ROTI-407627 format. One line per field, with one value per residue (C-alpha): residue in one letter; x, y, z. Coordinates in Angstrom, 2 decimals. Example, Ala and Ser with C-alpha at 12.3 -4.5 7.8 and 13.67 -1.06 7.14 Angstrom:
gupa = [A;S]
x = [12.30;13.67]
y = [-4.50;-1.06]
z = [7.80;7.14]
END
This chain:
gupa = [M;G;K;H;S;S;A;V;T;R;S;N;K;S;S;S;T;N;R;R;P;V;Y;I;T;A;V;G;L;L;V;L;A;I;G;G;V;F;V;V;R;S;F;G;S;E;S;G;A;D;G;F;L;G;G;K;A;C;D;D;P;A;Q;V;S;L;S;T;T;P;E;V;Q;G;P;L;E;A;A;A;K;S;L;S;A;K;G;G;E;N;G;I;P;C;L;Q;F;T;I;T;A;A;S;A;S;R;V;A;R;D;I;Q;S;G;S;D;N;R;P;D;L;W;I;P;D;S;S;L;W;V;S;Q;A;D;D;G;E;S;V;P;T;V;A;V;P;S;I;A;S;S;P;L;V;L;A;G;L;S;A;N;F;A;D;T;S;S;W;L;G;T;F;A;G;A;E;P;A;L;L;D;P;L;N;T;S;A;G;A;L;A;L;L;A;V;Q;S;E;R;Q;K;T;S;T;S;N;N;D;V;A;Q;V;V;V;P;L;A;Q;R;L;G;S;M;P;K;P;Y;T;D;A;G;V;V;L;S;R;A;A;R;E;G;S;K;V;I;V;P;V;S;E;Q;G;F;V;K;F;Q;E;E;H;P;E;S;L;T;K;A;V;I;P;S;T;G;T;L;A;L;D;Y;P;I;V;V;T;A;K;T;D;T;T;K;A;T;D;A;A;K;A;L;A;S;E;V;I;S;D;A;F;T;K;E;L;D;K;T;G;L;R;V;P;S;L;T;P;L;T;G;G;R;G;V;G;D;V;Q;Q;L;P;K;P;N;A;D;G;I;N;T;A;L;G;N;W;S;R;L;S;L;S;T;H;S;L;A;V;I;D;V;S;G;S;M;A;E;K;V;G;N;K;T;R;M;Q;L;T;I;E;A;A;G;G;G;L;Q;M;F;P;N;E;A;A;L;G;L;W;T;F;S;T;K;I;G;R;D;G;A;D;F;K;E;L;V;P;I;R;T;L;S;P;N;Q;R;Q;K;I;L;N;N;L;K;A;Q;R;P;T;P;N;G;G;T;G;L;Y;D;T;A;I;A;A;V;R;A;V;R;Q;Q;Y;Q;S;D;A;V;N;S;I;L;L;F;T;D;G;K;N;D;D;P;G;S;P;S;L;E;D;T;I;R;A;L;E;G;L;R;D;P;A;R;P;V;R;I;I;A;I;G;M;G;P;D;A;N;P;E;E;L;R;R;L;A;Q;A;T;G;G;Q;S;Y;V;A;E;D;P;S;D;L;K;A;V;F;V;D;A;L;Q;S;R]
x = [1.29;-0.16;-0.84;-3.16;-0.67;-0.19;3.22;3.33;1.78;1.93;2.44;3.27;4.48;5.50;2.17;-1.52;-2.16;-2.06;-2.94;-4.57;-8.08;-8.06;-10.83;-10.69;-12.73;-14.94;-12.35;-9.68;-11.65;-12.11;-8.40;-7.57;-10.00;-8.31;-4.87;-3.57;-1.68;-4.01;-3.73;-5.14;-7.21;-7.51;-10.55;-8.83;-7.28;-3.90;-5.18;-3.83;-5.70;-6.53;-7.60;-4.64;-2.14;0.93;-0.70;-0.53;2.26;4.29;3.54;4.93;6.80;9.60;8.47;10.76;10.23;11.62;11.73;12.30;11.72;8.25;9.20;10.45;7.79;5.43;8.01;9.32;5.85;5.38;8.77;8.06;4.69;6.30;9.05;6.55;4.55;7.70;8.57;9.49;10.32;13.83;15.45;13.68;13.03;9.51;9.25;6.60;7.63;6.07;7.11;7.06;7.79;9.85;12.59;16.12;17.19;14.34;15.23;18.91;18.02;15.75;18.54;21.18;19.03;18.20;14.51;12.15;11.24;14.42;13.56;15.20;16.09;16.39;16.56;17.49;17.60;21.32;24.08;25.36;22.89;24.43;27.30;24.78;22.92;25.53;24.08;27.49;26.68;25.80;26.81;24.37;25.89;25.20;23.99;23.23;24.99;22.12;18.71;17.94;19.51;18.77;21.42;21.45;20.55;20.21;16.76;15.73;15.01;17.44;18.60;20.16;22.54;25.05;27.85;27.52;31.24;30.97;28.56;30.30;30.28;26.58;25.80;27.76;25.84;22.32;20.28;20.68;17.86;19.16;16.82;17.85;21.20;20.65;17.36;17.37;19.70;19.48;20.65;23.46;24.65;24.73;27.24;29.22;29.27;30.92;33.65;33.95;34.44;37.51;39.43;38.87;39.25;41.69;39.06;40.54;39.04;38.38;36.57;34.23;33.77;32.84;29.78;28.95;29.25;26.61;24.48;24.54;23.80;20.85;19.27;20.30;18.78;15.36;12.61;11.64;14.33;13.23;12.37;9.74;11.31;8.00;7.62;11.10;10.79;7.60;9.62;12.27;9.61;8.21;8.82;12.05;13.09;16.82;16.35;18.10;17.39;19.66;17.18;17.12;16.29;13.31;12.05;12.46;10.71;7.83;7.49;7.53;4.83;2.66;3.42;3.76;3.53;6.72;9.66;12.23;15.06;17.50;21.26;24.34;27.54;30.46;32.39;29.77;27.35;26.62;23.65;21.10;21.84;19.18;21.23;19.69;21.04;20.81;19.69;18.34;19.83;19.43;19.26;21.19;21.67;17.92;17.82;20.83;19.29;16.05;17.99;19.72;16.46;14.81;17.80;17.39;13.79;14.47;16.65;13.56;12.21;8.97;10.78;12.88;9.73;8.17;11.28;11.20;7.55;8.42;11.37;14.05;16.94;18.52;21.79;23.90;22.32;20.92;18.89;15.13;12.89;10.94;13.65;12.86;15.51;19.07;20.26;23.79;25.65;29.24;29.76;31.87;34.03;31.86;32.54;33.65;32.16;34.67;33.85;30.13;30.48;32.69;30.35;27.22;29.01;30.27;26.81;25.27;27.82;27.69;23.92;23.45;21.95;24.31;24.25;27.31;28.86;31.14;33.83;35.79;39.11;38.94;42.36;44.53;46.60;43.49;44.04;47.16;46.82;47.20;47.26;44.46;42.44;42.90;42.85;39.56;37.99;39.17;37.88;34.47;34.25;35.13;32.64;29.93;30.55;30.54;27.21;25.62;26.59;24.41;20.80;17.83;17.44;20.91;21.39;24.24;25.36;28.18;30.81;33.89;36.98;40.10;40.98;38.59;35.91;32.97;30.85;32.83;36.10;35.63;37.78;34.70;31.44;28.18;26.73;24.05;22.69;22.54;19.25;17.83;18.91;15.71;16.10;16.15;18.89;21.02;20.71;21.62;24.79;25.75;25.10;27.18;29.98;30.15;30.20;33.31;36.55;39.88;40.26;43.10;45.91;43.64;45.33;44.23;42.39;42.23;42.29;39.54;37.39;37.80;36.69;33.75;32.55;32.53;30.59;28.06;27.37;27.14;24.46;22.33;23.31;21.17;21.22;20.09;22.78;26.54;27.48;30.63;32.58;34.06;37.00;38.73;42.02;45.13;47.43;48.25;47.09;48.78;46.52;48.74;45.74;44.56;45.34;48.31;47.93;48.23;45.56;43.32;43.75;42.86;39.78;38.61;39.24;37.26;34.30;34.47;31.58;31.70;27.91;27.40;30.41;31.10;34.04;36.26;37.06;39.99;40.83;44.11;44.84;48.21;51.81;51.25;48.76;50.28;49.41;50.48;48.44;45.34;45.85;45.99;42.94;40.90;42.22;41.20;37.57;37.80;37.85;40.19;42.43;43.39;45.76;45.34;48.65;47.40;44.14;42.90;42.76;40.22;37.18;38.70;39.72;36.18;34.80;37.31;36.18;32.55;33.55;35.05;31.80]
y = [10.72;7.24;4.61;6.50;9.12;10.53;10.29;14.01;17.10;19.83;23.49;26.17;29.46;30.87;31.15;30.76;30.00;26.79;24.64;21.30;20.92;18.99;17.37;17.42;14.97;16.09;14.74;16.65;19.88;19.31;18.72;21.77;23.88;23.05;23.76;20.21;18.49;17.42;15.00;15.18;12.25;11.27;9.67;9.10;6.00;6.75;6.00;2.97;0.18;2.47;5.33;7.59;8.94;6.77;3.63;2.22;3.93;2.19;2.75;5.84;7.39;9.86;13.38;15.17;18.77;19.53;22.86;23.08;25.37;25.20;23.60;20.39;20.12;17.94;15.30;15.24;14.68;11.67;10.27;10.88;9.11;6.14;6.04;6.24;3.32;1.17;2.23;-0.62;-3.01;-4.18;-1.76;1.29;3.81;4.89;8.49;11.14;14.28;17.71;19.45;23.23;25.36;28.53;30.34;29.21;32.72;32.97;29.67;30.66;33.89;32.04;29.63;32.34;34.43;31.51;31.57;28.94;28.14;26.11;22.76;19.38;19.04;21.63;21.25;24.65;24.99;25.72;24.72;28.31;29.12;26.63;28.98;31.78;29.78;29.76;30.91;30.87;27.80;24.88;24.88;23.08;19.99;18.57;14.98;14.41;16.60;16.65;15.14;17.23;19.88;22.70;24.56;28.35;29.69;33.08;33.74;36.43;37.17;35.79;39.25;39.77;36.84;38.12;37.38;34.22;33.62;34.38;35.52;38.88;39.37;38.56;40.92;43.73;43.38;43.46;44.64;42.02;41.86;39.83;38.40;39.75;38.02;38.44;36.55;34.24;31.48;32.42;35.97;34.87;32.17;34.71;36.83;33.74;32.55;35.84;35.21;31.47;31.80;33.97;30.74;30.16;33.72;36.60;38.91;41.54;43.00;46.18;44.30;42.79;46.09;47.93;45.67;44.70;48.14;49.91;46.75;46.75;50.47;50.08;46.92;47.13;50.57;49.54;50.06;46.42;44.13;41.37;38.09;36.57;34.88;34.87;38.64;39.34;36.71;38.43;41.66;39.80;38.31;41.67;42.60;44.55;43.94;44.11;42.31;39.01;37.09;34.64;32.02;28.32;26.04;24.84;28.43;28.93;25.64;26.51;29.93;28.39;25.90;28.71;31.00;28.77;31.84;33.33;33.88;33.75;31.25;29.96;29.77;28.91;30.89;28.96;29.11;26.90;27.39;26.74;24.69;24.63;21.41;20.82;19.26;17.69;19.69;18.72;21.81;20.24;21.87;18.73;15.03;15.51;11.74;11.25;13.99;12.58;9.09;10.58;12.43;9.24;7.32;9.99;10.00;6.26;6.92;9.80;7.70;5.78;5.98;7.42;10.35;10.93;11.14;13.59;15.76;15.73;16.79;19.89;20.76;19.58;17.29;14.48;15.35;14.18;16.95;14.48;16.59;16.89;14.71;15.95;18.32;20.81;23.11;23.51;19.92;18.93;21.47;22.20;23.16;25.98;25.41;25.58;28.53;27.94;29.57;32.45;33.18;33.15;35.46;37.86;38.03;38.59;41.04;43.07;43.18;44.28;47.07;48.17;48.17;50.63;53.92;56.85;60.29;62.03;65.36;65.65;68.29;69.31;71.17;74.27;75.70;77.25;74.09;72.32;74.24;72.24;70.01;66.26;65.34;67.22;67.92;69.86;68.22;70.00;68.49;65.02;65.41;66.60;63.64;61.19;62.78;62.81;59.15;58.33;60.10;57.51;54.77;56.25;55.03;57.39;56.65;58.04;61.60;63.74;67.36;69.39;71.83;73.33;74.60;76.67;79.69;82.46;81.60;81.28;83.34;85.47;84.44;80.71;78.32;76.37;77.13;75.20;74.73;72.07;71.04;67.32;66.02;62.74;62.14;63.04;63.85;67.53;67.00;65.01;67.73;70.45;68.60;67.91;71.51;72.86;70.41;71.42;75.10;74.84;76.53;76.64;79.73;81.90;81.97;80.11;78.04;74.74;75.30;71.60;71.58;74.10;72.49;68.97;70.11;72.12;69.27;66.76;69.21;69.84;66.13;65.47;68.16;66.27;62.79;59.91;56.89;54.44;55.44;55.67;59.28;60.39;63.12;62.41;64.81;65.38;67.31;67.58;69.09;69.59;72.29;75.62;78.07;80.02;81.01;77.45;75.30;72.96;69.34;68.20;70.67;69.51;65.86;66.67;68.58;65.70;63.15;65.33;65.22;61.44;59.44;55.64;55.48;58.15;57.88;60.46;59.33;61.22;59.37;61.36;61.08;62.61;63.32;63.74;63.92;66.98;65.25;64.39;60.74;60.95;64.10;62.56;59.31;61.05;63.22;60.18;57.99;60.56;59.96;56.19;56.69;55.80;57.67;57.00;58.63;58.37;59.49;58.63;60.50;57.50;55.65;58.06;55.94;52.86;54.91;56.24;52.69;51.77;54.79;53.71;50.37;52.12;52.30]
z = [-108.71;-108.73;-111.28;-113.59;-114.77;-118.23;-119.76;-120.41;-118.91;-121.53;-120.80;-123.36;-121.98;-125.28;-127.03;-126.49;-130.14;-132.16;-129.14;-129.67;-128.20;-124.94;-122.96;-119.19;-117.18;-114.32;-111.91;-113.76;-113.49;-109.77;-109.22;-111.32;-109.32;-106.03;-107.41;-107.70;-110.49;-113.27;-116.15;-119.64;-120.73;-124.35;-125.84;-129.17;-130.66;-129.04;-125.56;-123.77;-122.03;-119.14;-121.38;-120.66;-123.17;-123.57;-122.29;-118.80;-116.88;-114.16;-110.51;-108.79;-111.76;-111.08;-112.00;-114.49;-115.60;-119.05;-120.88;-124.61;-127.57;-129.18;-132.49;-130.88;-128.18;-130.25;-131.20;-127.61;-126.21;-128.46;-127.40;-123.71;-123.93;-125.59;-122.96;-120.11;-121.53;-121.35;-117.81;-115.48;-118.33;-119.20;-116.80;-118.27;-115.47;-114.48;-115.63;-116.12;-117.99;-117.69;-120.90;-121.09;-124.15;-123.75;-125.65;-124.89;-123.88;-121.39;-119.71;-119.64;-117.84;-115.41;-114.51;-114.29;-111.96;-109.66;-110.57;-109.17;-112.80;-113.22;-114.89;-114.28;-117.96;-120.66;-124.43;-125.89;-129.65;-129.45;-127.05;-127.17;-124.38;-121.94;-121.11;-120.57;-117.90;-115.14;-111.80;-110.14;-108.08;-110.33;-113.97;-116.29;-117.88;-121.31;-120.93;-124.63;-127.24;-129.74;-130.44;-133.55;-135.75;-138.15;-140.14;-140.18;-143.63;-145.28;-146.72;-149.17;-152.82;-155.40;-156.44;-153.02;-153.30;-155.84;-153.36;-151.33;-150.91;-147.19;-144.50;-144.29;-148.06;-148.30;-145.42;-147.09;-150.36;-148.95;-145.98;-143.26;-140.72;-137.80;-135.24;-131.83;-131.07;-127.33;-127.40;-130.44;-131.54;-135.21;-134.51;-132.22;-134.62;-137.47;-135.53;-134.59;-138.23;-139.26;-136.69;-137.29;-141.05;-140.45;-139.95;-143.67;-144.98;-144.70;-143.20;-140.88;-137.72;-139.64;-142.43;-139.83;-138.01;-141.22;-141.49;-137.92;-136.26;-138.40;-138.29;-134.48;-134.41;-136.78;-135.39;-131.76;-131.24;-132.55;-129.94;-130.39;-131.89;-134.25;-132.51;-134.83;-137.86;-139.75;-139.49;-140.84;-143.57;-144.70;-145.10;-147.06;-149.36;-150.53;-154.14;-154.50;-150.88;-150.13;-146.82;-146.11;-142.93;-141.08;-139.89;-139.10;-141.98;-139.92;-139.67;-143.41;-144.27;-141.97;-143.63;-147.11;-146.14;-144.81;-147.79;-150.87;-153.11;-151.62;-153.95;-151.18;-151.36;-148.76;-149.28;-147.27;-147.99;-149.46;-146.20;-144.50;-141.65;-137.99;-136.84;-134.07;-132.19;-129.47;-126.64;-123.53;-120.60;-116.94;-115.06;-111.85;-108.81;-106.69;-107.53;-110.76;-111.03;-111.45;-114.09;-115.93;-116.00;-117.33;-120.04;-121.17;-121.14;-123.27;-125.61;-126.20;-127.24;-129.65;-131.93;-133.04;-136.58;-135.22;-133.60;-136.72;-138.83;-136.38;-136.60;-140.37;-140.39;-138.40;-140.67;-138.24;-139.11;-137.14;-135.36;-138.31;-140.45;-142.99;-145.49;-145.11;-147.23;-150.23;-151.43;-148.69;-147.28;-148.54;-148.88;-147.86;-145.74;-144.82;-141.19;-139.82;-136.73;-133.62;-131.31;-127.73;-124.63;-124.71;-128.35;-127.61;-124.62;-126.58;-129.58;-127.49;-125.20;-128.17;-129.71;-126.43;-126.18;-129.81;-130.00;-127.14;-128.25;-128.75;-127.14;-128.55;-129.37;-132.41;-131.87;-134.99;-135.10;-137.35;-136.47;-139.17;-139.70;-141.00;-144.25;-145.02;-148.04;-148.12;-151.79;-153.52;-150.37;-147.17;-143.76;-143.17;-146.27;-145.34;-141.80;-142.99;-145.39;-142.61;-140.20;-142.88;-143.65;-139.96;-139.57;-141.85;-139.39;-136.65;-136.58;-136.42;-132.71;-131.92;-130.67;-132.02;-131.85;-133.41;-132.11;-133.70;-131.90;-132.46;-130.26;-129.26;-131.85;-129.50;-127.16;-124.70;-126.36;-125.81;-127.83;-128.98;-130.76;-130.55;-134.03;-133.58;-130.14;-129.33;-130.66;-131.98;-135.57;-137.35;-141.06;-140.10;-137.48;-139.92;-142.54;-140.05;-139.09;-142.71;-143.78;-140.91;-141.60;-145.26;-144.33;-142.13;-143.14;-141.28;-139.07;-140.41;-137.85;-135.44;-132.76;-131.20;-127.93;-127.18;-123.38;-122.66;-125.33;-123.92;-120.44;-121.78;-124.00;-121.12;-118.95;-121.73;-122.35;-118.59;-118.29;-120.83;-119.71;-121.04;-118.74;-121.45;-123.97;-124.49;-123.70;-125.49;-127.25;-130.69;-130.73;-134.11;-134.18;-136.34;-133.74;-130.11;-127.73;-128.47;-126.64;-124.21;-122.10;-121.45;-118.40;-118.50;-119.54;-115.92;-114.78;-117.64;-116.68;-113.07;-114.21;-116.43;-113.68;-111.30;-113.70;-113.99;-112.52;-113.03;-112.65;-115.34;-117.68;-120.39;-122.50;-124.91;-128.11;-129.45;-133.14;-134.27;-137.92;-139.55;-138.30;-136.08;-133.78;-130.41;-129.64;-125.99;-125.36;-126.93;-125.05;-121.70;-122.40;-123.44;-120.63;-118.01;-119.04;-119.61;-123.38;-126.22;-128.64;-132.25;-134.71;-138.47;-139.93;-143.41;-144.11;-146.07;-142.74;-141.29;-142.12;-140.51;-137.47;-137.18;-137.17;-134.45;-132.48;-132.66;-131.17;-128.13;-126.21]
END
């Protein structure tokens, strides 16, 4: 483009609302009509000597496409206009930026997939997305670590913050509503904060799983995960709400400004927090030197007082996390250790796996040995309690059925009996499963027909296979196979391996209870289907074992 070029061409892919009115000249309309590049002319007081935004630009500016998140687009436009006006002076390069607003996750996916939408520069709201934007050929590089920041906070009503000693403790005492961790920085950073704070606490893997597994099941299986902070904050603000929302301080401040009547507050747990950091990332596939130089030139402009004031107006902090003016936000913050790329990939991968919908069959041992007492309760009672507690971890969108097994208790002398077919967990389905669980009694002199039952259960789930869910059998037993009419273990393994289809997996999650369970037998049965096995020798460990089993997806 020639001499009369604007400093910035604005494009906002993320929203059609809240756009400033623009005025396009007749020439501009003509150029637009024939599909060319057009510029926006300002007739306001900000126009330069030639009437274009940012003043008189230098001749033949280098074109730089930049994608960023919406909240920082305005301040960046002002900085880019100022930089363009200085182009050609004192060694400052001649640049013209086209700034586009889009979510960080969307740009990361575009880059990873090799899309033509790849920009020259990218300013995501968090550097966590950089490792997600690897297309296998050219890895994006961070040219400037940060141009702004916003700490992650927890927002909700005061009554929901009885325990703010840690992220995990606060989550456990309320109803956390995470924004989608796979598509929002606030949601992803909330998961990472739970892991990062473990360097300061004695939290075990099981402690984390007890909170995160049901959370992933509940939120991840929603038809439409939360992505709009304002919508979830509105839920948290309702009278009597138990909802707490991990959100950026900027998102909370914006909500408070738009809803001054809200009684929500923002807190940071005592362990500290992570922050959105807005790096400048070079994503150009060619001529990366030009893009890197443009990034450094822009970085020199955003340290100005004018840019800092623009950031503050939007509720964003400078990179050093200096508190916002006017008493807004949460003041001084303590930072948690930043996660590395492996930690980010692991956390997001685990969430993706855990949040898949469930299509499962629970198979409960009712053989005679289940009548044996452990303390004041029988093995059967303890198993039913564990299964009932585990049922609460499944969201309404999950599908679950129930069988029992012993020897010759079913139709035509089968070792298994279908009690409740696999159905979505409506209130009626939940109640059916609970009622049937509570009604179970050990079968007098009943043996353990484990092998026939395992084969039949896999076949049954395969017949109803759901491609968008984890298909599995939760197999509870206190012993080993002792049915003389069943196939051998080796024949059973061959049968299970023959049913295995990597494209349509149905896994056995075998849960053994007590000293009579055979760990090796359960391991081999589960392994033949790509599943896992667990043994809880102490019945008090059953709940923890059940949580572990849910993670084996």
